[in-house]
C-alpha positions as CSV (number, residue, x, y, z in Angstrom):
1,X,99.2,146.3,147.0
2,X,98.8,142.6,147.5
3,X,100.0,141.3,150.9
4,X,101.7,138.0,150.2
5,X,101.5,136.8,153.8
6,X,97.7,137.4,153.9
7,X,97.3,135.8,150.5
8,X,99.1,132.6,151.6
9,X,96.9,132.5,154.8
10,X,93.8,132.9,152.8
11,X,94.8,130.1,150.4
12,X,94.9,127.8,153.3
13,X,91.4,128.6,154.3
14,X,89.7,128.9,150.9
15,X,89.6,126.9,147.7
16,X,90.5,129.9,145.6
17,X,91.7,133.4,146.3
18,X,91.6,136.2,143.7
19,X,92.8,139.8,144.3
20,X,90.3,142.5,143.2
21,X,91.0,146.2,143.0
22,X,89.8,149.4,141.4
23,X,93.0,151.5,141.4
24,X,92.4,153.0,144.9
25,X,91.1,150.2,147.1
26,X,91.9,146.4,147.0
27,X,90.4,143.3,148.5
28,X,90.2,139.6,147.9
29,X,87.4,137.5,146.3
30,X,87.5,134.1,148.2
31,X,85.8,130.9,147.1
32,X,84.5,127.9,148.9
33,X,83.2,125.5,146.3
34,X,81.1,127.5,143.8
35,X,80.3,130.3,146.3
36,X,82.2,133.5,146.7
37,X,82.8,136.0,149.5
38,X,85.0,139.1,150.2
39,X,88.0,139.6,152.5
40,X,89.6,142.9,153.0
41,X,93.3,143.6,152.1
42,X,94.0,143.3,155.9
43,X,92.4,139.9,156.0
44,X,89.1,140.8,157.6
45,X,85.9,139.1,156.4
46,X,83.6,141.6,154.6
47,X,81.1,139.1,153.2
48,X,80.8,135.3,153.8
49,X,81.0,132.8,150.9
50,X,77.3,132.8,150.0
51,X,77.2,134.6,146.7
52,X,77.3,133.2,143.1
53,X,79.5,133.6,140.1
54,X,81.9,136.4,141.0
55,X,82.5,139.7,142.9
56,X,83.5,143.0,141.2
57,X,85.1,146.0,142.9
58,X,83.6,149.0,141.1
59,X,85.3,152.3,140.4
60,X,82.8,154.0,142.8
61,X,84.1,151.8,145.7
62,X,81.1,149.5,146.0
63,X,81.3,145.7,145.6
64,X,79.0,144.2,143.1
65,X,77.7,140.8,144.3
66,X,75.2,138.5,142.7
67,X,73.0,135.4,142.8
68,X,72.0,133.2,139.8
69,X,68.8,134.4,138.2
70,X,66.9,131.2,138.2
71,X,63.9,132.7,136.3
72,X,65.9,133.6,133.3
73,X,68.3,130.7,133.4
74,X,65.6,128.0,133.4
75,X,64.6,129.0,129.9
76,X,67.8,127.3,128.7
77,X,67.4,124.1,130.6
78,X,68.1,122.6,134.1
79,X,71.4,123.7,135.8
80,X,72.0,126.4,133.2
81,X,74.0,129.3,134.7
82,X,74.2,132.3,132.4
83,X,72.2,135.3,134.0
84,X,72.7,136.8,137.4
85,X,70.9,139.2,139.7
86,X,73.1,142.0,141.1
87,X,73.3,144.2,144.1
88,X,75.7,146.7,145.7
89,X,77.6,146.2,149.0
90,X,79.7,148.8,150.8
91,X,83.2,148.2,152.3
92,X,81.7,147.2,155.6
93,X,79.7,144.4,154.1
94,X,76.4,146.1,154.2
95,X,74.1,145.7,151.2
96,X,72.9,149.1,150.1
97,X,70.6,147.6,147.5
98,X,68.6,144.4,147.2
99,X,70.1,141.8,144.9
100,X,67.5,142.1,142.2
101,X,68.9,144.0,139.3
102,X,70.0,142.4,136.0
103,X,72.5,145.3,135.6
104,X,73.8,148.2,137.6
105,X,75.4,150.9,135.5
106,X,78.2,153.3,136.7
107,X,77.3,156.3,138.9
108,X,77.1,159.6,137.1
109,X,76.6,162.8,139.1
110,X,75.3,160.8,142.0
111,X,72.9,158.5,140.2
112,X,73.3,155.1,138.6
113,X,70.9,153.6,136.0
114,X,69.6,150.1,137.0
115,X,67.7,147.6,135.0
116,X,65.4,144.7,135.8
117,X,64.5,142.1,133.2
118,X,61.0,140.9,133.8
119,X,60.9,137.3,132.8
120,X,57.8,135.7,131.4
121,X,56.7,132.8,133.6
122,X,56.8,129.4,132.0
123,X,53.7,128.7,130.1
124,X,52.3,132.2,130.7
125,X,49.8,133.4,128.1
126,X,49.7,137.0,126.9
127,X,46.8,138.9,128.5
128,X,46.8,141.8,126.1
129,X,48.2,143.0,122.8
130,X,51.1,144.7,124.6
131,X,51.8,142.0,127.2
132,X,55.0,140.8,125.6
133,X,56.4,144.4,125.8
134,X,55.5,144.5,129.5
135,X,57.9,141.6,130.0
136,X,60.9,143.4,128.6
137,X,63.7,145.1,130.6
138,X,62.7,148.1,132.7
139,X,65.0,150.9,133.9
140,X,65.2,153.2,136.9
141,X,67.9,155.1,138.9
142,X,69.4,154.7,142.4
143,X,71.4,157.2,144.4
144,X,74.7,156.6,146.3
145,X,72.7,155.3,149.3
146,X,71.1,152.6,147.2
147,X,67.7,154.2,147.2
148,X,65.6,153.9,144.1
149,X,64.9,157.5,143.5
150,X,63.4,156.8,140.0
151,X,61.3,153.7,140.1
152,X,62.5,150.9,137.9
153,X,59.6,150.8,135.5
154,X,60.8,152.9,132.5
155,X,60.8,151.2,129.1
156,X,63.9,153.1,127.9
157,X,65.8,156.0,129.4
158,X,69.1,157.8,128.8
159,X,71.6,158.8,131.5
160,X,70.9,162.1,133.2
161,X,72.4,165.1,131.4
162,X,72.4,167.7,134.1
163,X,69.0,167.8,135.7
164,X,67.0,165.6,133.3
165,X,67.0,162.3,131.4
166,X,65.1,161.4,128.2
167,X,62.5,158.6,128.5
168,X,61.3,156.7,125.5
169,X,58.2,154.8,126.0
170,X,56.4,152.8,123.3
171,X,54.7,155.8,121.7
172,X,56.3,159.0,122.8
173,X,59.4,160.6,124.3
174,X,59.4,162.8,127.4
175,X,61.7,164.0,130.1
176,X,62.0,163.4,133.8
177,X,63.9,165.3,136.5
178,X,66.2,163.8,139.1
179,X,63.2,162.9,141.3
180,X,61.4,161.1,138.4
181,X,58.9,163.9,137.9
182,X,57.5,164.6,134.4
183,X,55.8,167.9,135.3
184,X,58.3,170.3,136.8
185,X,59.6,173.7,135.7
186,X,62.9,172.4,134.4
187,X,61.3,169.5,132.5
188,X,58.7,171.8,130.9
189,X,61.4,174.2,129.8
190,X,63.3,171.3,128.2
191,X,60.2,170.1,126.4
192,X,59.6,173.6,125.1
193,X,63.3,173.9,123.9
194,X,62.8,170.6,121.9
195,X,59.6,171.9,120.3
196,X,61.4,175.0,119.1
197,X,64.2,172.9,117.8
198,X,61.7,170.7,115.9
199,X,60.1,173.8,114.4
200,X,63.5,175.1,113.1
201,X,64.1,171.7,111.5
202,X,60.7,171.8,109.9
203,X,61.4,175.3,108.5
204,X,64.7,174.1,107.1
205,X,63.2,171.0,105.4
206,X,60.5,173.2,103.9
207,X,63.1,175.6,102.5
208,X,65.0,172.8,100.9
209,X,61.9,171.3,99.4
210,X,60.8,174.7,98.1
211,X,64.1,175.2,96.4
212,X,63.8,171.7,94.7
213,X,60.1,171.7,93.8
214,X,58.9,175.3,93.8
215,X,56.2,177.2,95.7
216,X,53.1,175.3,94.5
217,X,54.4,171.8,95.5
218,X,55.7,173.1,98.8
219,X,52.5,174.9,99.7
220,X,50.5,171.7,99.0
221,X,52.8,169.6,101.2
222,X,53.7,171.8,104.2
223,X,51.8,173.8,106.8
224,X,52.6,177.4,107.5
225,X,55.1,177.9,110.3
226,X,52.5,179.4,112.6
227,X,50.1,176.6,112.2
228,X,52.8,173.9,112.6
229,X,54.0,175.5,115.8
230,X,50.5,175.0,117.2
231,X,50.1,171.5,115.9
232,X,53.3,170.1,117.4
233,X,52.0,171.3,120.8
234,X,48.6,169.7,120.2
235,X,49.6,166.3,118.7
236,X,52.3,163.7,119.4
237,X,53.0,163.3,115.7
238,X,52.2,165.5,112.7
239,X,52.7,164.1,109.1
240,X,53.1,166.0,105.8
241,X,50.1,166.9,103.7
242,X,49.1,164.3,101.1
243,X,46.0,164.7,99.0
244,X,45.3,167.8,101.1
245,X,45.3,165.9,104.5
246,X,48.0,165.1,107.1
247,X,48.0,162.2,109.5
248,X,48.1,163.1,113.2
249,X,48.0,161.1,116.4
250,X,47.7,161.8,120.1
251,X,47.7,159.8,123.3
252,X,45.1,161.3,125.6
253,X,44.9,161.1,129.4
254,X,48.2,159.3,129.7
255,X,49.2,158.7,133.4
256,X,53.0,158.7,133.5
257,X,53.1,157.7,137.1
258,X,50.8,154.7,136.7
259,X,52.0,153.8,133.2
260,X,55.5,155.1,132.5
261,X,56.0,152.6,129.6
262,X,53.0,154.3,127.8
263,X,51.5,151.0,126.8
264,X,48.1,151.1,128.5
265,X,47.0,154.2,126.6
266,X,46.9,153.7,122.8
267,X,47.3,156.6,120.4
268,X,44.4,157.5,118.1
269,X,45.0,158.5,114.5
270,X,43.1,160.9,112.3
271,X,43.6,163.5,109.6
272,X,43.7,167.3,109.5
273,X,43.7,169.8,106.6
274,X,46.1,172.6,105.8
275,X,44.5,175.0,108.3
276,X,44.9,172.4,111.1
277,X,41.2,171.6,111.3
278,X,40.2,167.9,111.9
279,X,38.6,166.5,108.8
280,X,38.6,162.8,109.7
281,X,38.3,162.2,113.4
282,X,41.0,160.6,115.5
283,X,39.2,157.2,115.8
284,X,41.7,154.7,114.4
285,X,44.3,152.6,116.3
286,X,46.7,152.9,113.3
287,X,46.8,154.8,110.0
288,X,49.2,155.6,107.2
289,X,49.2,158.8,105.2
290,X,47.2,159.2,102.0
291,X,48.6,157.6,98.8
292,X,48.7,160.3,96.1
293,X,48.2,157.7,93.3
294,X,45.1,156.0,94.8
295,X,43.7,158.8,96.9
296,X,43.3,156.3,99.7
297,X,44.8,155.9,103.2
298,X,45.3,152.6,105.1
299,X,43.6,152.5,108.5
300,X,43.1,149.9,111.2
301,X,41.3,149.4,114.5
302,X,43.0,146.1,115.3
303,X,45.2,145.8,118.4
304,X,49.0,145.6,118.3
305,X,50.3,142.1,117.7
306,X,46.9,140.6,117.4
307,X,45.0,139.6,114.2
308,X,45.4,143.2,112.9
309,X,43.2,144.0,109.9
310,X,43.2,147.1,107.8
311,X,41.2,148.7,105.1
312,X,41.2,151.9,103.1
313,X,39.4,155.2,103.4
314,X,39.0,158.1,101.0
315,X,39.6,161.8,101.8
316,X,36.0,162.0,103.0
317,X,36.7,159.4,105.6
318,X,34.5,156.8,103.9
319,X,35.6,153.2,104.2
320,X,35.9,152.1,100.6
321,X,37.7,148.8,101.4
322,X,36.6,146.9,104.6
323,X,39.2,146.1,107.3
324,X,39.9,142.6,106.2
325,X,43.5,142.9,104.9
326,X,46.6,141.7,106.7
327,X,49.5,142.5,104.3
328,X,50.0,144.4,101.1
329,X,53.4,144.2,99.4
330,X,54.6,145.7,96.2
331,X,55.9,143.7,93.3
332,X,55.7,145.0,89.7
333,X,54.8,148.5,88.5
334,X,51.4,147.6,86.9
335,X,50.1,144.8,89.2
336,X,52.3,145.8,92.0
337,X,50.4,144.8,95.1
338,X,49.4,141.3,96.5
339,X,47.0,141.1,99.4
340,X,46.2,138.3,101.8
341,X,43.0,138.0,103.8
342,X,42.3,135.9,106.9
343,X,38.9,134.2,107.1
344,X,37.0,132.7,110.0
345,X,38.5,129.3,109.2
346,X,41.9,130.7,110.0
347,X,43.0,130.5,106.4
348,X,44.9,133.1,104.3
349,X,43.6,134.1,100.9
350,X,45.7,135.8,98.4
351,X,44.8,138.0,95.4
352,X,46.0,141.0,93.4
353,X,45.2,144.7,93.2
354,X,46.6,147.6,91.2
355,X,48.0,150.9,92.5
356,X,44.5,152.3,92.9
357,X,43.7,149.3,95.2
358,X,41.3,147.9,92.5
359,X,41.0,144.1,92.5
360,X,42.4,142.7,89.3
361,X,42.9,139.0,90.2
362,X,40.4,137.5,92.8
363,X,41.3,136.2,96.2
364,X,41.2,132.5,95.5
365,X,44.8,131.5,96.3
366,X,46.2,130.0,99.5
367,X,49.5,131.5,98.6
368,X,50.6,134.0,95.9
369,X,54.0,135.5,95.2
370,X,54.5,138.8,93.4
371,X,54.8,139.0,89.7
372,X,58.4,138.6,88.6
373,X,60.2,140.2,85.6
374,X,59.1,137.4,83.4
375,X,55.4,138.4,84.0
376,X,54.5,135.3,86.0
377,X,53.6,134.8,89.6
378,X,53.9,131.6,91.6
379,X,50.6,130.7,93.3
380,X,49.1,127.8,95.3
381,X,45.6,126.6,95.8
382,X,46.0,124.2,98.8
383,X,48.6,121.6,97.6
384,X,48.3,122.5,93.9
385,X,51.2,124.7,92.7
386,X,51.5,126.6,89.4
387,X,52.2,129.9,87.7
388,X,49.7,132.5,86.5
389,X,49.9,135.4,84.0
390,X,48.9,139.0,84.8
391,X,45.4,138.3,83.5
392,X,45.0,135.5,86.0
393,X,45.3,132.6,83.5
394,X,47.6,129.7,84.1
395,X,51.1,129.6,82.5
396,X,52.8,126.6,81.0
397,X,56.0,127.0,83.2
398,X,56.6,124.0,85.5
399,X,57.3,124.4,89.2
400,X,60.8,123.3,90.3
401,X,61.6,121.4,93.5
402,X,64.6,121.9,95.8
403,X,66.5,119.6,98.2
404,X,68.5,120.5,101.4
405,X,72.1,119.6,100.6
406,X,73.7,120.6,103.8
407,X,74.2,123.2,106.6
408,X,76.7,126.0,106.9
409,X,77.2,129.4,108.6
410,X,75.5,132.6,107.5
411,X,78.8,134.1,106.2
412,X,79.8,131.2,103.9
413,X,80.5,132.9,100.6
414,X,80.4,129.7,98.6
415,X,76.6,130.1,98.5
416,X,74.5,132.9,97.3
417,X,71.2,133.8,99.0
418,X,68.0,132.6,97.5
419,X,66.4,135.0,95.1
420,X,62.9,135.2,93.6
421,X,59.6,134.1,95.0
422,X,59.4,130.7,93.4
423,X,62.8,129.7,94.6
424,X,62.2,131.0,98.1
425,X,58.9,129.3,98.5
426,X,60.2,126.0,97.2
427,X,63.2,126.2,99.5
428,X,61.0,127.0,102.5
429,X,58.7,124.1,101.7
430,X,61.7,121.7,101.3
431,X,63.3,122.9,104.6
432,X,60.0,122.6,106.6
433,X,59.7,118.9,105.6
434,X,63.5,118.3,106.1
435,X,63.5,119.7,109.6
436,X,60.4,117.7,110.6
437,X,62.0,114.5,109.4
438,X,65.4,115.3,111.1
439,X,63.8,116.7,114.2
440,X,65.9,119.9,114.1
441,X,64.7,122.7,116.4
442,X,66.7,125.9,117.2
443,X,66.1,129.6,117.5
444,X,66.9,132.6,115.3
445,X,70.1,133.4,117.2
446,X,71.7,130.1,116.2
447,X,70.3,130.5,112.7
448,X,72.1,133.8,112.4
449,X,75.3,133.1,114.4
450,X,75.7,129.3,114.6
451,X,78.3,127.2,112.7
452,X,75.6,125.1,111.1
453,X,72.5,127.3,111.4
454,X,71.9,128.0,107.7
455,X,70.8,125.4,105.2
456,X,72.0,125.3,101.6
457,X,70.2,123.6,98.7
458,X,71.0,121.5,95.6
459,X,70.8,124.7,93.5
460,X,73.9,126.1,95.4
461,X,72.0,128.7,97.4
462,X,71.5,129.3,101.1
463,X,68.4,130.2,103.1
464,X,68.8,133.2,105.5
465,X,66.0,134.8,107.6
466,X,65.8,137.5,110.3
467,X,65.2,136.7,113.9
468,X,61.4,137.2,113.9
469,X,61.0,135.6,110.5
470,X,62.9,132.5,111.7
471,X,60.5,132.3,114.7
472,X,57.6,132.3,112.2
473,X,59.3,129.6,110.2
474,X,59.9,127.4,113.3
475,X,56.2,127.8,114.2
476,X,55.4,126.3,110.8
477,X,57.9,123.5,111.3
478,X,56.2,122.6,114.7
479,X,52.7,123.2,113.2
480,X,51.9,125.9,115.8
481,X,49.1,128.4,115.5
482,X,51.1,131.5,114.8
483,X,48.2,133.9,114.2
484,X,49.7,136.4,116.8
485,X,53.2,136.0,115.5
486,X,54.6,134.8,118.9
487,X,53.9,131.0,118.8
488,X,57.5,129.9,118.7
489,X,58.4,132.3,121.6
490,X,55.6,130.9,123.6
491,X,56.8,127.4,122.8
492,X,60.3,128.2,123.9
493,X,59.3,130.1,127.0
494,X,57.1,127.1,128.0
495,X,60.0,124.8,128.1
496,X,59.8,123.4,124.5
497,X,62.9,121.7,123.1
498,X,64.9,124.4,121.1
499,X,68.3,122.8,121.0
500,X,68.3,120.1,118.4
501,X,71.0,121.3,116.0
502,X,71.8,120.1,112.5
503,X,74.5,117.4,112.1
504,X,77.2,118.4,109.6
505,X,78.3,114.7,109.3
506,X,74.9,113.4,108.3
507,X,75.4,111.0,105.4
508,X,72.6,112.7,103.5
509,X,74.7,115.8,103.1
510,X,77.7,116.2,100.7
511,X,79.7,118.3,103.1
512,X,83.2,119.6,102.3
513,X,85.2,118.0,99.6
514,X,88.7,116.7,100.2
515,X,90.0,119.1,97.7
516,X,88.6,122.0,99.7
517,X,90.5,120.8,102.8
518,X,93.8,120.3,100.9
519,X,93.6,123.8,99.4
520,X,93.0,125.4,102.8
521,X,95.8,123.4,104.4
522,X,98.2,124.4,101.7
523,X,97.3,128.0,102.1
524,X,97.7,127.9,105.8
525,X,101.2,126.3,105.5
526,X,102.1,129.2,103.2
527,X,100.8,131.7,105.7
528,X,102.6,130.2,108.6
529,X,105.9,130.4,106.8
530,X,105.3,134.1,106.1
531,X,104.4,134.6,109.8
532,X,107.5,133.0,111.0
533,X,109.8,134.9,108.6
534,X,111.7,137.8,110.1
535,X,108.9,139.0,112.5
536,X,111.0,139.6,115.6
537,X,111.4,143.3,115.1
538,X,108.0,144.0,113.6
539,X,104.8,145.3,115.2
540,X,101.7,143.2,115.4
541,X,100.2,145.5,112.7
542,X,103.1,144.8,110.3
543,X,103.1,141.1,110.9
544,X,99.3,140.8,110.3
545,X,99.5,142.8,107.1
546,X,102.4,140.7,106.0
547,X,100.4,137.5,106.6
548,X,97.3,138.9,104.9
549,X,99.2,139.8,101.8
550,X,99.5,136.1,101.0
551,X,95.7,136.0,101.0
552,X,95.1,139.3,99.3
553,X,98.2,141.4,98.2
554,X,96.2,144.6,97.8
555,X,94.4,144.5,101.3
556,X,95.7,146.0,104.6
557,X,93.6,144.6,107.4
558,X,94.7,147.1,110.1
559,X,96.6,150.3,110.4
560,X,99.0,151.7,113.0
561,X,96.5,154.2,114.3
562,X,93.7,151.7,114.9
563,X,92.7,152.1,118.6
564,X,92.0,148.3,118.9
565,X,95.5,147.5,117.6
566,X,97.1,150.0,120.0
567,X,95.3,148.3,122.9
568,X,96.5,144.9,121.6
569,X,100.1,146.1,121.3
570,X,100.0,147.2,124.9
571,X,98.3,144.1,126.3
572,X,100.5,141.6,124.5
573,X,103.8,143.4,124.7
574,X,106.6,141.0,125.5
575,X,104.4,137.9,124.9
576,X,104.2,135.4,122.1
577,X,102.7,137.5,119.3
578,X,102.1,134.7,116.9
579,X,99.3,133.1,118.8
580,X,97.5,136.4,119.1
581,X,98.0,137.1,115.4
582,X,96.8,133.7,114.4
583,X,93.5,134.1,116.3
584,X,92.9,137.6,115.0
585,X,93.8,136.7,111.4
586,X,91.6,133.6,111.4
587,X,88.6,135.5,112.7
588,X,89.1,138.4,110.2
589,X,90.0,136.6,107.0
590,X,88.8,133.0,107.1
591,X,85.6,132.8,109.2
592,X,83.5,134.0,106.3
593,X,84.7,131.2,104.0
594,X,85.4,128.1,106.0
595,X,84.6,126.7,109.5
596,X,86.7,128.6,111.9
597,X,87.3,125.7,114.4
598,X,88.7,123.4,111.7
599,X,91.0,126.2,110.4
600,X,92.2,127.1,113.8
601,X,93.1,123.5,114.7
602,X,95.2,123.0,111.5
603,X,96.9,126.4,111.8
604,X,97.9,126.0,115.4
605,X,99.4,122.6,114.7
606,X,101.4,124.1,111.8
607,X,102.6,126.9,114.1
608,X,103.9,124.4,116.6
609,X,105.8,122.5,113.9
610,X,103.3,119.6,113.6
611,X,102.6,119.7,109.9
612,X,101.8,116.0,109.6
613,X,98.1,116.7,109.1
């Protein structure tokens, strides 16, 4: 229990005093300025005020102390304080680990998983095709004495279940024992159990396929059980039979001790026949299975994340298309694949092939979309933009132009997402020019989650991308060479400006209409009245559903058995429920349609009787 006398004494010595406890043991976190230390419940100094951010008393009895991680924080600008490095301290004030971990998990059966995030140095260039993966978070394990019994260099690892943990590196899965060994009796037995389980799954899938397709189809697609049992012990992955051949890969001579992430050794791909004999040697860095329509398989010898090029081989292993292609994407059933090629002048060339990979429209375009339902494809030759028919001749249809009309959040339901190649290309082109003129620069996280991260256009539609795609788009805005797909990341990691956000009050944008605001305000006043009406004896669940019925009479937002709601009932019992309800209701019902900050301000004023606005 908290000793009031000691608490008052500490308040005279320190700027701030906060009790910390774990249910069994208690202490005080004490602050001098922005530094924190630890004092025992008896008033004895455990640690001086030299640590940053905060102190946590863990369930295992250790104190978690930290310093700011300058390496990770500087990515976000000078004086940014977001990330910390953590370490463990015992009750005597002795550090049992170095303060170097980005996270220390709870102990389970005497071991705790730890992680270290390796931060790319500012301006660092990638030395290899897997260098960016080398910079990601790595995992290991410490024991109760703080000793790192499994070195912190694993790419991904589960908690220990009994005597082993599952490690996932970039290309394969394997097990380690509690000493980090990959070749012990218990690990080998676990690996064998998994192989037997995989064999049973294969048998079941084959039986289901046989029931659906019959014996002939099944025998042409699956190996015998005896052969498959041998193959899964010989190769890392074994595909199904297509055109009489199955893709296999293997990583040879991998040294788990020197390279636990599995990145230095690349898998090699090849093809085997139904008997398990190698027909096409394992010489490729990447490969897809054979396509039954064309009788060809896509293969590549390019490196990961570099200028990867692929071509096509036939079932004899003969290269029938050279390795010059970068992307193939399906569009329509007849001319359903567009291809782009990268030449020595760093220029993409687009053309069209059919399902048999036969060229039907030559590679003369600097951009080409797929053929739409109207039988036309949008294409570009440098700055000239037009449509072509399936025979490659020009169509009469004119190309439309779009204009950025404003910015909103990703969930704004007033706007549909862009649809169709022409529309998407024109929106992207307009947005690139718009962002260059305005000077906007921000990352994919803000694009996906920010209040004003998504542009909408004068056709009433919005432009939404994934994180990686947004990075490619920003590289185009900044005119960076993005041939390796990582240009914008390099720009940001090197200290480039990534925090110039759209201005919703820009006079060039139409923004929200007065009618919109008045409708929202009227709806809120109605909701507030319902919230205030006879709620004293109701649960939070009942009050929320009562309020929501104004918005949607047929929708119950929560139920009495929801675990989250039970936690909220317990946490806020005896407090002003209305403020809690307002915050939850706004988030659940209005954030998708309107700006949450504006709604919250209006609603809270109304709740407090200030309805003048």
